[in-house]
C-alpha positions in Angstrom: 73.1 113.3 129.3 70.5 113.5 132.1 71.0 110.7 134.6 74.3 109.8 133.3 77.3 108.7 135.7 80.2 110.9 134.2 82.8 108.7 136.2 81.6 105.6 134.6 81.6 107.1 131.1 85.4 108.0 131.7 86.2 104.8 133.5 87.4 106.3 136.8 86.0 106.1 140.3 84.9 109.1 142.4 88.2 109.4 144.1 90.2 109.8 141.0 92.6 112.8 140.9 92.3 115.5 138.3 95.3 114.1 136.5 93.8 110.5 136.3 90.6 112.0 134.9 92.5 113.9 132.3 94.5 110.8 131.2 91.1 108.7 131.0 89.6 111.3 128.8 92.7 111.2 126.5 92.4 107.5 126.2 88.6 107.6 125.5 88.9 110.5 123.1 91.6 108.6 121.0 89.5 105.5 121.1 86.3 107.0 119.8 87.4 109.9 117.9 85.8 110.2 114.3 89.3 110.2 112.7 90.0 106.8 114.3 86.7 105.4 113.6 85.2 107.1 110.6 81.5 106.5 109.8 81.0 104.9 113.0 77.8 106.3 114.6 78.0 104.4 117.8 81.8 105.7 118.3 80.7 109.2 117.4 78.0 109.0 120.1 80.5 107.7 122.7 82.9 110.5 121.7 80.2 113.1 122.5 79.5 111.4 125.9 83.2 111.3 126.8 83.5 115.0 125.9 80.4 115.9 128.0 81.7 113.9 130.9 85.1 115.7 130.8 83.5 119.1 130.4 82.0 118.4 134.0 84.6 116.2 135.8 87.6 118.3 134.2 86.3 121.4 135.8 86.7 121.5 139.8 83.5 123.7 140.4 81.3 121.6 138.1 82.5 118.3 139.5 81.8 119.4 143.0 78.2 120.3 141.7 77.9 117.0 140.1 79.2 115.1 143.2 76.6 117.0 145.3 73.5 116.6 143.2 74.2 113.6 141.1 71.4 112.9 138.6 69.7 116.2 139.7 72.9 118.1 138.6 71.6 119.1 135.1 68.0 119.9 136.5 69.5 122.1 139.0 71.7 123.7 136.4 68.7 125.3 134.7 69.2 124.6 130.9 72.2 124.8 128.5 73.6 121.2 128.6 73.6 120.9 132.4 76.1 123.5 133.5 75.6 126.0 136.3 74.1 129.2 135.3 73.0 127.9 131.9 76.4 128.2 130.3 76.5 125.9 127.2 79.7 123.7 127.0 82.3 125.4 129.3 84.9 122.9 128.2 88.5 124.3 128.3 90.6 122.4 125.7 93.8 124.3 126.8 93.5 122.2 130.1 93.9 119.1 128.2 96.1 119.7 125.2 98.2 122.8 126.4 96.9 125.0 123.7 94.4 128.0 123.5 91.3 127.5 125.6 87.8 127.2 124.1 84.3 127.5 125.3 81.5 126.0 123.4 82.3 122.1 123.8 83.5 119.7 121.2 80.8 120.5 118.7 80.9 124.4 118.9 82.4 126.3 116.1 82.2 130.0 117.6 85.8 130.3 118.7 87.4 133.6 118.3 91.4 133.8 118.0 91.1 137.4 119.1 89.7 136.3 122.4 92.6 133.9 123.0 90.6 130.8 122.1 91.1 128.3 119.3 89.2 126.0 117.2 89.0 122.6 118.9 89.4 121.0 115.4 92.9 122.6 115.3 93.6 120.8 118.7 92.5 117.4 117.6 94.5 117.9 114.4 97.5 118.1 116.5 96.5 115.0 118.5 95.6 112.8 115.7 98.0 114.0 112.9 95.5 116.0 110.9 91.8 115.8 110.2 90.1 117.9 112.9 86.6 117.1 114.2 83.3 118.8 113.5 80.0 117.5 114.9 78.5 115.2 112.4 81.5 115.8 109.8 85.1 114.8 109.1 87.8 116.8 107.5 90.1 115.2 105.0 93.1 113.6 106.7 96.6 115.2 106.2 99.6 113.6 104.5 99.8 109.9 105.1 103.1 107.9 104.7 102.9 104.9 102.3 103.3 101.3 103.5 106.5 99.4 103.2 106.7 96.8 100.3 108.3 93.4 100.5 110.3 91.9 97.7 112.5 88.8 97.2 115.4 88.4 94.8 117.7 85.6 94.1 121.4 86.1 93.1 124.3 83.8 92.4 126.9 83.0 95.0 129.5 84.8 93.0 127.4 88.1 93.0 127.1 87.7 96.6 130.7 87.5 97.2 131.8 90.4 94.8 128.6 92.5 95.1 126.3 93.3 92.1 123.9 95.9 90.8 120.3 94.9 90.1 117.5 96.6 88.3 114.2 95.5 89.6 110.5 96.2 88.6 108.5 96.7 91.8 105.0 98.2 92.1 105.2 99.6 88.5 108.4 101.3 89.2 112.2 100.6 88.3 114.4 100.3 91.2 118.1 100.3 91.1 119.7 98.2 94.0 123.3 97.9 94.9 124.1 94.6 96.6 127.3 95.0 98.6 130.1 92.5 98.5 129.7 89.8 101.3 125.9 89.7 101.3 124.8 86.6 102.9 121.7 84.4 102.2 118.5 85.9 103.7 120.0 89.4 104.0 117.5 92.2 104.1 118.2 95.5 102.3 116.0 98.7 103.1 115.5 101.1 100.2 114.1 104.4 101.5 111.2 105.9 99.8 110.7 102.9 97.3 107.8 101.3 98.9 104.1 102.0 98.3 103.2 105.6 97.5 101.7 107.9 100.2 98.4 109.5 100.3 97.6 113.3 100.3 101.2 114.1 99.2 102.6 112.0 102.0 106.0 110.3 101.6 106.4 106.8 100.1 107.1 103.8 102.4 110.4 101.8 102.2 111.2 98.6 100.0 112.4 95.7 102.1 114.4 93.5 99.8 115.3 90.0 100.9 118.3 88.4 99.1 118.4 84.8 98.5 121.8 83.5 97.6 122.1 80.3 95.5 124.5 78.0 97.0 127.9 77.3 95.4 129.3 73.9 94.6 132.7 74.7 96.2 132.5 77.7 98.5 130.6 78.8 101.6 130.6 82.1 103.3 130.8 83.3 106.9 131.2 86.9 107.3 134.0 88.1 105.1 135.7 84.8 105.0 135.3 82.1 102.4 135.5 78.4 103.1 136.3 75.5 100.7 137.5 71.9 101.0 140.3 70.4 98.9 141.7 66.9 98.3 145.2 66.1 99.2 146.8 62.9 98.1 148.0 60.6 100.9 151.6 60.9 99.7 151.5 64.7 99.8 150.0 64.6 103.3 152.7 62.3 104.4 155.7 63.9 102.7 154.6 67.5 102.2 154.3 69.4 99.0 152.0 71.9 97.1 148.6 71.7 95.9 146.3 73.9 93.7 143.4 75.6 95.3 140.6 77.6 93.6 140.0 81.2 94.7 137.7 83.9 93.5 140.8 85.8 92.1 142.1 82.7 90.2 144.1 79.7 91.2 146.5 79.7 94.1 149.2 77.3 95.3 149.1 76.1 98.8 152.1 74.7 100.7 151.3 71.4 102.6 153.6 70.5 105.5 154.5 66.9 105.9 152.3 65.1 108.1 149.2 67.1 107.4 146.0 65.8 109.0 142.6 65.2 107.5 140.3 68.1 108.4 143.2 70.4 109.1 142.3 74.0 108.2 144.8 76.4 106.4 144.3 80.1 105.8 144.9 82.1 102.5 145.2 85.8 103.6 143.1 88.2 101.8 141.6 85.7 99.5 138.1 86.1 101.0 135.5 88.9 100.3 136.9 92.1 98.9 135.2 95.3 99.8 136.1 98.9 99.3 136.8 100.7 102.6 136.9 97.4 104.5 139.5 94.9 105.5 139.3 91.9 103.0 138.4 88.5 104.4 140.5 85.3 104.3 139.9 81.9 102.5 139.9 79.0 104.9 140.8 75.8 103.2 140.1 72.5 104.9 142.2 69.5 103.8 140.6 66.2 102.9 143.3 63.4 102.7 142.4 61.0 100.0 143.4 57.4 100.5 143.8 55.0 97.5 141.1 52.6 97.0 143.5 49.7 96.3 147.3 49.2 96.5 149.4 47.3 94.1 151.7 44.5 95.7 154.8 46.8 95.6 153.0 49.7 97.3 151.3 47.3 99.8 154.9 46.0 100.7 156.1 49.5 101.4 153.2 50.5 103.4 153.7 47.5 105.6 157.4 48.3 106.0 156.3 51.8 107.0 153.9 50.5 109.5 156.6 48.4 111.2 158.9 51.5 111.3 156.4 53.8 112.8 155.6 51.2 115.7 
């Protein structure tokens, strides 16, 4: 490290505070740590340089020595990786991670728990979630959660309204799925622990299931309400009466008031989506007044008379 600019290595200027230096070191250590960049010799070299820089700049006394003597700092130190008095690797990990301190630098293995010091590999295990660092070697990573799996399934409109149970085959496993009543098109269901398996005894990811609902020729759904359109003869719209309306629980009779208008909406209470523990939706019926395509002479005469009366 002779002749190295430790400030440049950490990416800070000479006026940086101790806290700024510590934060810069954390960023660099995470960036080049062997658990993040395995088998990357260049990253491993940078990681060692970053640790060496922090060993100096993270210590107030050593930093003053470096600021005073610059490139001659290591030669003046008289051996032992460039630290005053020839001490090899006086880096204190407790200053950075709040754990037990440790002499010997990032590559040292001579740590004694009886002396209140800890193995730096344990510290990096806490930082990176397992897999401590040794100089020139990597330990096996700890348990890793599996990734989420994406799957798409198509159901009938009636199944979406009433709810249904599905049995799917995803990633060589059988998955039972309960589709709740009122499931709309493009709804996404998350099944915990049904995704890709984890590694090293880690938990499995989740299964994200996208529901495609086939359209129905009569009904559409909005929230818990069902919508449909029914034809009403002109005479029924004028005089009033009853018409038969399809619902998901069978046929229903709908009373039409005289003078009903085309496009008018009427509500059948409780005839929408039925769900346990929740209020049932309604069915909204839109009236479509149907006019005759042609009138016989007698009917035409009556309509003309009606037209005169209404003027």
